[in-house]
C-alpha positions, 0 to 999 in steps of 0.5 A: 795693889788694892782696886778702890771700889767705884761709888755713886752719887747719893742714892745708889745700888750695890751688888755684894758678895763674900765667900767663906775662906777655902770656898767650906761649905760651914753655913747649916740651915740654923746658920742661915736663919741666925745670918738673915736675922743679922742682916735685917737688923743691920738693914734696920740699924744702919738705913741701908736696904737690903732689895734682896740676897740669898745665903749659900752653904758657903757665901752670899750675895747682897743687893743693896740700896745705899741711901743719900746719906742727906736723907737720912734723919740725924739720930737722937739720943730716943731713937739712938737707944732704940735702935742699939738693942738691935745690934747690941747685948743688954749690957752695952745699951746699958752702957750708952744710956748711962753714957748719955745721961752723964752728958745731959747731966753735965750740961755739955752738948759737945760731949751729948752729940760726940756720943751719938755721932758715934752711931751716925757715922755708921749709918748708910755707908756700905763699907761700914755695913759690910765690915759690921755684917761679916763680923758678927758672922765671923764671931757667931760662926766661930763659936760654933765650929769652936774656931779662930781667925777670919772666915772670909776669902778676902775683903766682899765684891761690890758692883755699882748697879745702875738706878734703872730697873733693867739693870736691877731686876737682872742682878736681882734675877740673878740672886735669887736664881743662885739655888736654881742654878746650883741645883738645889731647889727647881722654883727659887720660891722653895729657896728659905734663904733668897728674898723672892722666897722671903717675899712670896712667904709674907707676914711680917719677915716677908715684908721688908723683902717686898717693900725691897723688890718692889723699890726697883720698879721704875715707878718706885726708883722715879717716885720716892712717894709710889705705892707698893703693890706685890702683886704688881711686883710679883707678877712682874718680877715672875716673869722676868725671873722666869725669863732669864732662868731658862735652860741652856744646853750645853753646845761644844761646837759654839763653845756655848757652857751648859746651865741649869734652869727652868724648862722652855713649857715652864717659861712659856706657862708663866709669861702666859698668865703674866706672872701669876702663879699656877695653882701647883706652884701655889699649893707648896705653900702654906695657903690663908685661904685655905684655914680662914677664908670662910667658904671656898668654892665656886662664885656661885656656891659662895655666894649661896652661903653669903646669902643666907647668912645675910638672911639670918644677919649672921656675920657681914656688915649691912652695906656688903651685898655680894659673897665671892670675893677673888683670892690673890696669890696666885691663878686660883682659875674659878676659886673663891672665898667668902672672906678677902684676905689682903695680907700674908696669902701664902706662907714656906 
């Protein structure tokens, strides 16, 4: 007999896990890229937020925010037709468009509303989100592998998570540290298919990951209008990741199992720097400052170039009085740049 799922009231958070049948390692790099695209499209269509995630070779972890259904704006015809291409091909979208036109032409508001409600019912729902996600992944993988039948080992597991920073940080770190515990990488930022690495990478795709991790901070949980700042989120989350990801040495006498993770020196270094990414770690990423910063060097060097260019009236507004700008995203020491980049300073 199946145990009934524990469901929250209104806005709720869930940790979800699902494994491939027989735990076979079927997801390769290209499959994980497709998986992530399907995941993000489902997120956009349903209004369910992916706070963070990790895609492994034979299972996945998701931390999902299920919205209060009353807060979702009802679908209208324009909104539905804008969302449908995320999950259906052109023939299906055109079929729905024609059906909506027929309903309007008939003057039947009930028919028109029934079409919209058909898709409205699928939004903001945990079970529907996971059902469609797993089904779409199954179709893709079965076609690629030339197989039929179920891909997944039973139904997904889910845990209702309290909407407090400590609980959500803990689950998020557990998810993003999966590849570290598995020995695939030494730094979760180096594993392309987890929420933390996607957020660090930046870009349009990384923006969704940053928003997801930003929502679990206590300020955002208590203030729906809180403005997320990735610099704040990144430092706080990175410190927590390293604290939770400490390496554990096995001790048979105490019955303590070993666990891969960060050495004490690594953890201490991160905490000492308040979560700021050290230079060696930053250099594993593509750093936009090195291509788009215009001038890189000490404060004195950058200011010298700035003053020279200002004197020749080239390239800067009259209101700008200083040249050197601090670099974001890592501990760059005394390095400065001329151009202050606001977004996506580091990418994987």
